[in-house]
C-alpha positions in Angstrom: 35.1 36.4 3.8 34.4 35.7 7.5 32.1 38.7 8.1 30.7 38.5 4.6 29.5 35.0 5.2 27.7 35.9 8.5 26.0 39.0 6.9 24.9 36.9 3.9 23.4 34.3 6.2 21.4 36.9 8.2 20.2 38.6 5.1 19.1 35.3 3.5 17.2 34.2 6.6 15.4 37.5 6.6 14.6 37.1 2.9 13.3 33.6 3.4 11.0 34.8 6.3 9.6 37.6 4.1 9.0 35.3 1.1 7.5 32.5 3.3 5.1 35.0 4.9 4.1 36.3 1.5 3.6 32.8 0.1 1.5 31.7 3.0 -0.8 34.7 2.5 -0.9 34.6 -1.3 -3.8 32.2 -1.3 -6.5 31.1 1.2 -5.6 28.2 3.4 -7.1 24.9 2.3 -6.2 23.0 5.5 -8.2 24.7 8.2 -10.1 21.5 9.0 -6.8 19.7 9.4 -5.3 22.3 11.6 -8.4 22.3 13.8 -8.4 18.5 14.3 -6.6 17.5 17.5 -6.2 13.9 16.5 -4.5 14.9 13.3 -2.3 17.4 15.0 -1.2 14.8 17.5 -0.5 12.3 14.7 1.6 15.0 12.9 3.5 15.8 16.0 4.3 12.1 16.7 5.6 11.8 13.1 7.7 15.0 13.2 9.4 14.3 16.5 10.7 11.0 15.0 11.4 12.3 11.5 13.1 15.6 12.3 16.0 14.1 14.3 16.7 11.9 11.3 16.7 14.9 9.0 19.0 16.8 11.3 21.4 13.9 11.5 21.5 13.7 7.7 22.1 17.5 7.3 24.9 17.7 9.9 27.4 15.9 7.7 27.0 18.3 4.8 29.3 21.3 5.7 32.5 19.4 6.6 32.4 16.2 4.5 35.0 17.3 1.9 37.0 19.2 4.6 37.2 15.9 6.6 38.9 14.1 3.7 41.2 17.0 3.2 42.0 16.9 6.9 43.1 13.3 6.5 45.5 14.5 3.7 43.9 12.9 0.8 44.5 14.4 -2.7 41.5 15.9 -4.5 41.6 13.0 -7.1 41.3 10.5 -4.2 38.4 12.5 -2.7 36.7 12.5 -6.0 36.8 8.7 -6.1 35.2 8.6 -2.6 32.3 10.9 -3.9 31.9 8.8 -7.0 31.5 5.6 -4.9 28.8 7.4 -3.1 27.1 8.3 -6.4 27.4 4.7 -7.5 25.8 3.5 -4.2 23.0 6.0 -4.8 22.3 4.6 -8.3 22.0 1.0 -6.9 20.0 2.2 -3.8 17.6 4.2 -6.1 16.9 1.0 -8.0 16.2 -1.2 -5.0 15.0 1.1 -2.3 11.3 1.2 -3.2 10.9 -2.6 -3.6 13.1 -3.2 -0.5 11.0 -0.8 1.6 7.8 -2.5 0.5 9.1 -6.0 1.2 11.0 -5.3 4.4 8.4 -3.0 5.8 8.5 0.8 6.2 9.2 0.7 10.0 12.1 -1.7 9.6 13.4 0.4 6.6 13.4 3.6 8.8 15.4 1.6 11.4 17.8 0.4 8.7 18.3 4.0 7.5 19.4 5.1 10.9 21.7 2.1 11.4 23.4 2.5 8.0 23.8 6.3 8.4 25.3 5.8 12.0 27.7 3.2 10.6 28.6 5.7 7.8 29.4 8.4 10.3 31.5 6.1 12.5 33.5 5.1 9.5 34.5 8.8 9.2 36.5 8.5 12.4 39.0 6.2 10.6 41.7 7.6 8.4 41.9 4.4 6.3 40.9 5.1 2.7 38.8 2.0 2.1 37.0 2.5 5.4 36.1 6.0 4.3 34.9 4.6 0.9 32.8 2.1 2.8 31.3 4.9 4.9 30.5 6.9 1.8 28.8 3.9 0.1 26.7 3.3 3.3 25.8 7.0 3.3 24.7 6.9 -0.4 22.5 3.9 0.3 21.0 5.3 3.4 20.1 8.6 1.8 17.8 6.8 -0.7 16.0 5.2 2.3 15.4 8.5 4.2 12.5 10.0 2.3 11.1 6.8 0.7 10.8 5.1 4.1 9.6 7.8 6.5 7.2 9.5 4.1 5.8 6.2 2.8 5.2 5.0 6.4 3.3 8.3 7.2 1.2 8.2 4.0 0.0 4.6 4.7 -0.8 5.4 8.4 -2.5 8.6 7.4 -5.0 6.9 5.1 -5.2 3.3 6.3 -4.9 3.5 10.1 -6.3 6.9 10.9 -8.6 7.4 7.9 -7.7 11.1 7.5 -8.7 12.7 4.2 -6.2 12.5 1.4 -6.5 16.3 1.1 -4.7 16.7 4.4 -1.5 15.0 3.3 0.0 18.1 1.6 -0.4 20.0 4.8 1.9 17.6 6.6 4.5 17.5 3.9 4.4 21.2 3.2 5.1 21.9 6.9 7.8 19.2 6.9 9.5 20.9 3.9 9.4 24.3 5.7 10.8 22.8 8.9 13.4 20.9 6.8 14.8 24.2 5.6 15.1 25.5 9.1 16.7 22.3 10.3 19.3 22.4 7.5 20.1 26.0 8.3 20.5 25.2 12.0 22.6 22.1 11.2 25.1 24.2 9.3 25.5 26.6 12.3 25.8 23.8 14.8 28.4 22.0 12.6 30.3 25.2 12.3 30.2 25.7 16.1 31.5 22.2 16.7 34.2 22.1 14.0 35.5 25.7 14.3 34.2 27.6 17.3 34.9 24.8 19.7 37.9 23.5 17.6 36.7 19.9 17.7 37.6 19.2 14.0 35.7 18.3 10.9 34.6 14.8 12.2 32.7 16.3 15.2 29.4 17.0 13.3 29.2 13.4 12.2 29.8 12.2 15.8 27.1 14.6 17.0 24.6 13.2 14.5 24.8 9.6 15.9 22.8 10.4 19.1 20.1 12.0 17.0 19.8 8.7 14.9 19.7 6.7 18.1 16.8 8.9 19.3 15.0 8.4 16.0 15.4 4.6 16.2 14.2 4.5 19.8 11.0 6.5 18.9 10.4 4.3 15.8 10.7 1.1 17.8 8.6 2.4 20.7 5.8 4.2 18.9 5.4 3.1 15.3 3.6 0.1 13.9 4.8 -1.8 10.9 3.2 -1.4 7.5 4.0 -2.8 4.1 3.6 -1.6 0.5 2.5 -3.5 -2.6 5.4 -5.6 -3.9 6.2 -5.7 -7.6 9.0 -7.5 -9.3 12.1 -5.3 -10.0 12.1 -6.3 -13.6 8.5 -5.3 -14.1 8.9 -2.0 -12.4 11.9 -1.1 -14.6 10.3 -2.5 -17.7 7.1 -0.4 -17.2 9.3 2.7 -16.6 11.3 2.1 -19.7 8.2 1.7 -21.8 6.8 5.0 -20.4 10.0 6.7 -21.4 10.1 5.4 -24.9 6.4 6.0 -25.8 6.2 9.6 -24.5 8.8 12.0 -25.8 7.7 14.5 -23.2 8.8 12.1 -20.4 12.1 11.5 -22.2 12.8 15.2 -22.4 11.8 15.7 -18.8 14.2 12.9 -17.7 17.0 14.4 -19.8 16.5 17.8 -18.1 16.5 16.1 -14.7 19.7 14.1 -15.4 21.5 17.2 -16.8 20.5 19.6 -14.1 20.9 17.4 -11.1 24.3 16.0 -12.2 25.5 19.6 -12.2 24.1 20.0 -8.7 26.0 16.9 -7.6 29.2 18.3 -9.0 28.5 21.6 -7.2 28.2 19.7 -3.9 31.7 18.4 -4.5 33.3 21.7 -5.6 32.0 24.4 -3.2 34.3 23.5 -0.4 37.7 23.6 -2.3 36.6 26.9 -3.9 35.7 28.7 -0.7 37.8 27.0 2.0 41.2 28.5 1.0 39.7 32.0 1.6 38.9 31.5 5.3 35.2 31.0 4.7 33.4 29.4 7.7 32.1 26.3 5.9 29.1 25.7 8.3 27.9 29.3 7.9 28.3 29.0 4.1 26.3 25.8 4.1 23.6 27.4 6.2 23.5 30.3 3.7 23.1 27.8 0.8 20.2 26.1 2.7 18.6 29.5 3.4 18.8 30.4 -0.3 17.3 27.1 -1.3 14.4 27.6 1.2 13.9 31.1 -0.1 13.7 29.7 -3.6 11.0 27.2 -2.5 8.9 30.0 -0.9 9.4 32.1 -4.1 8.1 29.2 -6.2 4.9 29.1 -4.1 4.5 32.9 -4.4 5.3 33.0 -8.1 2.8 30.2 -9.0 0.0 31.7 -6.7 -3.1 33.3 -8.2 -1.5 36.7 -7.6 1.3 36.2 -10.1 0.1 33.3 -12.4 3.5 31.9 -13.3 3.4 28.4 -14.6 5.8 25.6 -13.4 7.3 25.3 -16.9 8.2 29.0 -16.8 9.8 28.6 -13.4 11.7 25.5 -14.6 13.2 27.5 -17.5 14.1 30.4 -15.2 15.9 28.1 -12.7 18.0 26.6 -15.5 18.9 30.0 -16.8 19.9 31.1 -13.3 22.2 28.1 -12.9 23.8 28.7 -16.3 24.5 32.3 -15.4 26.0 31.2 -12.1 28.3 28.7 -13.7 29.3 31.3 -16.3 30.3 33.6 -13.4 32.2 30.8 -11.7 34.4 30.2 -14.8 35.8 33.7 -14.2 35.8 33.9 -10.4 37.8 30.7 -10.1 40.4 31.5 -12.7 43.9 30.4 -11.3 45.6 33.4 -9.7 42.6 35.6 -10.1 40.1 34.1 -7.7 37.2 36.2 -6.4 35.7 34.3 -3.5 32.9 36.7 -2.8 31.7 36.4 -6.4 32.0 32.6 -6.2 29.9 32.6 -3.0 27.2 34.7 -4.7 27.2 32.4 -7.7 26.8 29.4 -5.4 23.9 31.1 -3.6 22.2 31.8 -6.9 22.5 28.0 -7.7 20.9 27.1 -4.5 18.1 29.7 -5.0 17.6 28.1 -8.4 17.4 24.7 -6.8 14.6 25.9 -4.6 12.7 26.9 -7.7 13.6 23.8 -9.7 12.6 21.0 -7.4 8.9 21.9 -6.8 8.5 22.8 -10.5 10.1 19.5 -11.6 8.0 17.6 -9.0 4.8 19.2 -10.4 5.6 18.3 -14.1 6.7 14.8 -13.1 3.4 14.2 -11.4 1.4 15.4 -14.4 3.4 13.7 -17.1 4.2 10.3 -15.5 1.4 7.9 -14.5 1.6 7.2 -10.7 2.1 3.5 -11.1 5.0 4.0 -13.4 6.8 6.8 -11.5 9.1 4.6 -9.5 10.4 2.8 -12.6 10.8 6.0 -14.6 12.7 7.7 -11.8 15.0 4.7 -11.6 15.9 5.2 -15.2 16.4 9.0 -14.6 18.9 8.3 -11.8 21.3 6.2 -13.8 22.4 8.9 -16.3 22.3 11.5 -13.5 24.8 9.7 -11.4 26.9 8.6 -14.3 27.2 12.2 -15.6 28.2 13.4 -12.1 30.7 10.6 -11.5 32.3 10.8 -14.9 32.6 14.6 -14.6 34.5 14.3 -11.3 36.8 11.5 -12.5 37.7 12.9 -15.9 38.1 16.5 -15.2 39.2 16.9 -11.6 42.9 16.3 -11.8 44.8 17.5 -8.7 47.9 18.2 -10.8 46.1 20.4 -13.2 45.8 23.9 -11.9 42.7 24.9 -13.8 40.8 21.7 -13.3 38.1 23.3 -11.2 37.5 26.1 -13.7 37.2 23.5 -16.5 34.6 21.6 -14.5 32.5 24.8 -14.2 32.9 25.4 -17.9 31.7 21.8 -18.7 28.8 22.3 -16.2 27.8 25.5 -18.0 27.7 23.6 -21.3 25.6 20.9 -19.6 23.1 23.5 -18.4 23.0 25.0 -22.0 21.9 21.5 -23.2 19.3 21.4 -20.4 18.0 24.7 -21.5 17.6 23.5 -25.1 15.7 20.5 -23.8 13.4 22.8 -21.8 12.7 24.9 -24.9 11.9 21.8 -26.8 9.6 20.5 -24.1 7.9 23.9 -23.8 7.3 23.9 -27.5 5.6 20.5 -27.3 3.4 21.3 -24.2 2.7 25.0 -24.4 -1.0 24.4 -25.2 -1.3 21.4 -22.8 -3.7 22.4 -20.1 -2.7 19.3 -18.1 0.7 20.9 -17.4 -0.7 24.2 -16.2 -1.8 25.3 -12.8 -5.6 26.0 -12.7 -6.7 29.5 -11.9 -9.6 28.4 -9.7 -9.6 28.5 -6.0 -8.9 24.8 -5.6 -5.4 23.8 -6.7 -4.1 20.2 -7.0 -2.0 18.7 -4.4 0.9 18.5 -6.8 1.5 22.2 -6.4 2.4 21.8 -2.8 5.1 19.2 -3.3 
């Protein structure tokens, strides 16, 4: 598995490069004015050099998180509880992060993210179970602040302080998404180098991330001005979101699809390490391969929905769910006790990540078109609750360290979950197949939502 993992990573990076090149040349650039504006380029650069260290710090923990808890000799059931605590923190943070960011201020929220994540990483140096749970809770809360704080700060400064055109916003976030893929791939390789090549252990990537967070905080304090969002009561935001869910069956179906799909992804995040690690798989390299597959999926989405191929986001969403279902079906066989096939499991995991790269931009497009902008925060809060509950209950109920086939049973349940998601997609497609609002236009000008 050692050489296989390295060859797979190189191949996936090459595939991503080819798909990204093809996607960039599949339609004419709509941001030439933005690229040619020196003030805008400088503003972008100032944002990126603060944002990217925070992204890198967040990615560094990914490859060796489960391995760290194993290294401290905790049972798989105990590790599952730590993960579930993180899911619970994410539920709570998802409900309060938007109003908190607006009231506290985006700049202060970015600083708070860095402080919470640093504390989370330092907790990983302890072998005390409840300290590790505390660290996971802090990590779950901080992850909800990452994108909401940094991107909200940039959006406000872009429009209100610098008065740049709104059409230039997708240029910044599209570039950030591409860089995010590269940063995630590099983070996996660096984490692998620290933990395995240098023999520093599974806690070393988290320690390495702390200076990056300190750098990000220093740049935020020195260079960013504070800005605030509109404050709405928590009850009103959630009430408006619930009313939107109940009055529009399309939104309810979309939320069900998101909860089913993303809960399976959360369980996958928990399971990939115990499936691959016993077979001498370099975890950091495997993680980088996952990120390369996901980045390739995002580039493939842009290529597939371009004027050259004319696929619609609804079609891509259906395809991504089919891919995950097929992958989970493979995993029920490749993880059978006594008959494990790690190479097949790795390929199935990569297919899941490729599907995620297709799923998230397709889901983002459909969400933007179906849910009114002022109600999106409230609706997304309601989506997050079943998502995290499904993931948490799945881990607690099925992952029994004394039951030899527990992992295989989890993949079987996940396959059934994806089958339900597929039925919801078919139902949604039947409802909206003639709805021009949910289709990409064929004209030269495409909406910003396609870039998300």
